[in-house]
C-alpha positions as CSV (number, residue, x, y, z in Angstrom):
1,M,0.0,0.0,0.0
2,R,1.3,3.5,-0.8
3,I,0.2,6.5,1.2
4,G,1.0,9.8,-0.5
5,Y,0.1,13.4,0.1
6,A,-3.3,14.4,1.5
7,D,-6.2,14.3,-0.8
8,T,-8.1,17.4,-1.8
9,K,-11.0,16.8,0.6
10,F,-8.7,16.4,3.6
11,S,-6.5,19.4,2.7
12,T,-9.4,21.6,2.0
13,V,-10.9,21.1,5.5
14,I,-7.6,21.9,7.2
15,L,-7.0,24.9,4.9
16,I,-10.4,26.4,5.4
17,I,-10.3,26.1,9.2
18,S,-6.7,27.3,9.4
19,L,-7.0,30.2,7.0
20,S,-10.2,31.4,8.7
21,T,-8.3,31.4,12.0
22,I,-5.4,33.2,10.5
23,I,-7.7,35.9,9.1
24,F,-9.2,36.3,12.5
25,L,-5.7,36.5,14.2
26,A,-4.4,39.0,11.6
27,T,-7.4,41.2,12.2
28,W,-6.8,40.9,16.0
29,A,-3.1,41.8,15.5
30,F,-4.0,44.8,13.3
31,R,-6.4,46.1,15.9
32,E,-3.8,45.8,18.7
33,L,-1.3,48.1,16.7
34,P,-1.3,51.8,17.7
35,N,-3.6,53.8,15.4
36,T,-1.0,55.9,13.6
37,K,-0.3,56.7,10.0
38,W,2.2,53.8,10.0
39,R,-0.3,51.2,11.2
40,W,-0.6,49.4,7.8
41,G,3.1,49.5,7.2
42,N,3.8,48.2,10.7
43,F,1.2,45.5,10.2
44,L,2.7,44.4,6.9
45,A,6.3,44.5,8.2
46,I,5.4,42.4,11.2
47,Y,3.7,39.7,9.2
48,F,6.4,39.8,6.5
49,F,9.1,39.1,9.1
50,A,6.9,36.5,10.8
51,T,6.5,34.8,7.4
52,I,10.2,34.9,6.7
53,I,11.0,33.5,10.2
54,Y,8.5,30.7,9.9
55,T,9.3,29.7,6.3
56,N,13.0,29.4,7.2
57,F,13.5,28.6,10.9
58,G,10.1,27.0,11.4
59,V,10.4,24.7,8.3
60,W,13.9,23.7,9.5
61,L,12.7,23.0,13.0
62,H,9.7,21.1,11.6
63,E,11.9,18.6,9.8
64,Q,14.3,18.4,12.8
65,L,11.3,17.5,15.0
66,H,10.3,14.7,12.6
67,C,13.7,13.2,13.0
68,L,13.9,13.8,16.7
69,A,11.4,11.0,17.1
70,Y,14.0,8.6,15.9
71,R,16.7,9.7,18.4
72,G,17.8,6.6,20.3
73,A,15.8,4.3,18.0
74,K,17.3,1.9,15.5
75,P,16.6,4.1,12.4
76,E,18.4,7.1,14.0
77,N,21.4,6.8,11.7
78,R,19.2,6.1,8.7
79,T,17.3,9.4,8.7
80,L,18.1,12.0,6.0
81,I,16.8,15.6,5.7
82,Y,16.7,17.4,2.4
83,F,16.3,21.1,2.1
84,N,16.0,23.4,-0.9
85,R,15.1,27.0,-1.4
86,K,11.9,28.1,-3.1
87,Y,11.7,31.6,-4.5
88,I,15.1,32.5,-2.7
89,L,13.4,33.5,0.6
90,F,11.5,30.3,1.5
91,L,13.0,27.0,2.7
92,N,11.4,23.8,1.8
93,G,12.3,20.4,3.0
94,Y,11.4,16.8,3.7
95,Y,12.9,13.9,5.6
96,R,13.2,10.2,4.7
97,V,14.2,7.1,6.5
98,I,16.2,4.4,4.9
99,G,14.8,1.0,5.8
100,P,11.7,-0.2,7.7
101,I,10.2,1.7,10.6
102,N,7.9,0.4,13.3
103,Y,4.5,1.9,14.0
104,R,5.4,3.6,17.3
105,N,8.4,5.5,15.8
106,N,6.5,6.3,12.7
107,R,3.6,7.8,14.6
108,R,5.9,9.8,16.9
109,A,7.8,11.1,13.8
110,L,4.7,12.2,12.0
111,L,3.2,14.0,15.0
112,A,6.4,15.5,16.5
113,P,6.1,18.8,14.6
114,F,2.8,19.5,16.4
115,G,5.1,20.4,19.3
116,L,6.3,23.4,17.2
117,S,2.7,24.8,17.1
118,I,2.2,24.2,20.8
119,G,5.6,25.9,21.5
120,L,4.7,28.9,19.4
121,A,1.4,29.2,21.2
122,V,3.1,29.0,24.7
123,V,5.8,31.6,23.7
124,G,2.9,33.8,22.5
125,L,1.0,33.4,25.8
126,V,4.1,34.0,28.0
127,G,5.2,37.0,25.9
128,N,1.8,38.5,26.1
129,F,2.5,39.5,29.7
130,F,5.4,41.8,28.9
131,L,5.5,42.3,25.1
132,P,3.1,44.4,22.9
133,N,-0.5,43.2,22.5
134,W,0.0,42.2,18.9
135,W,2.6,39.6,19.9
136,L,0.1,36.9,20.9
137,P,-2.0,36.9,17.7
138,V,1.2,37.0,15.5
139,L,2.6,33.9,17.3
140,L,-0.7,32.1,17.2
141,T,-0.7,32.9,13.4
142,M,2.7,31.2,13.2
143,A,1.3,28.2,15.2
144,M,-1.6,27.9,12.6
145,A,1.0,28.0,9.8
146,G,2.6,25.0,11.6
147,I,-0.8,23.2,11.5
148,I,-1.0,23.9,7.7
149,D,2.5,22.6,7.3
150,M,1.5,19.4,9.0
151,T,-1.5,18.7,6.6
152,H,0.2,15.8,4.9
153,D,1.6,14.5,8.2
154,F,-1.9,14.4,9.7
155,Y,-3.2,12.7,6.6
156,M,-0.5,10.0,6.7
157,Y,-1.1,9.5,10.4
158,S,-4.8,9.1,9.9
159,K,-4.1,6.3,7.3
160,I,-1.5,4.4,9.3
161,R,-3.5,4.6,12.5
162,V,-5.9,2.1,11.1
163,I,-3.1,-0.3,10.3
164,G,-1.2,0.3,13.5
165,K,1.3,-2.5,14.6
166,K,0.0,-4.8,11.9
167,G,2.2,-3.1,9.3
168,R,5.7,-2.3,8.5
169,Y,6.5,1.2,7.2
170,W,9.0,2.8,4.8
171,D,9.0,6.6,4.7
172,T,10.5,7.9,1.4
173,G,9.8,11.5,2.2
174,K,7.3,12.0,-0.6
175,Y,5.1,9.0,0.3
176,M,4.9,6.1,2.7
177,E,5.0,2.5,1.7
178,V,3.1,0.0,4.0
179,V,3.4,-3.7,4.0
180,W,1.0,-5.8,6.2
181,K,2.7,-8.2,8.6
182,E,1.5,-11.8,8.4
């Protein structure tokens, strides 16, 4: 069995919910900015830098968290991460594991980047006590970007969850191959 990227129905649901939330958060952040003649410029600059930070450091950390799940496990030395630049400013990447993976490690690897979204939300909440009021909605926006980034991970997890320990998994980075154990 081959499990690839998320189908349109699955992706659309996550995108609609996430983008609706991002629009709400962006509106909240805009309202929290001081009402000066530079309000729109400040808003655009903040979101531009947040986008650059997430699409570089966030994407890098996302892939590192995938592989962190293999630390101390047998496939640790068989994990490879590939990065490339898209449109000069944006980092894109994926990881792959050479050889078979058990269900437990595969599940942890697919869901590990969810910690990035949780971490961004926590940093936003903590920073809200002593940083400007726009800080929290901007960090929550970045957390939602992390959810969008995990669309295919959630899809693959939903598919392998049904198989569980009855299967053996090979993660090629672009798709996952599953063989049922006898």
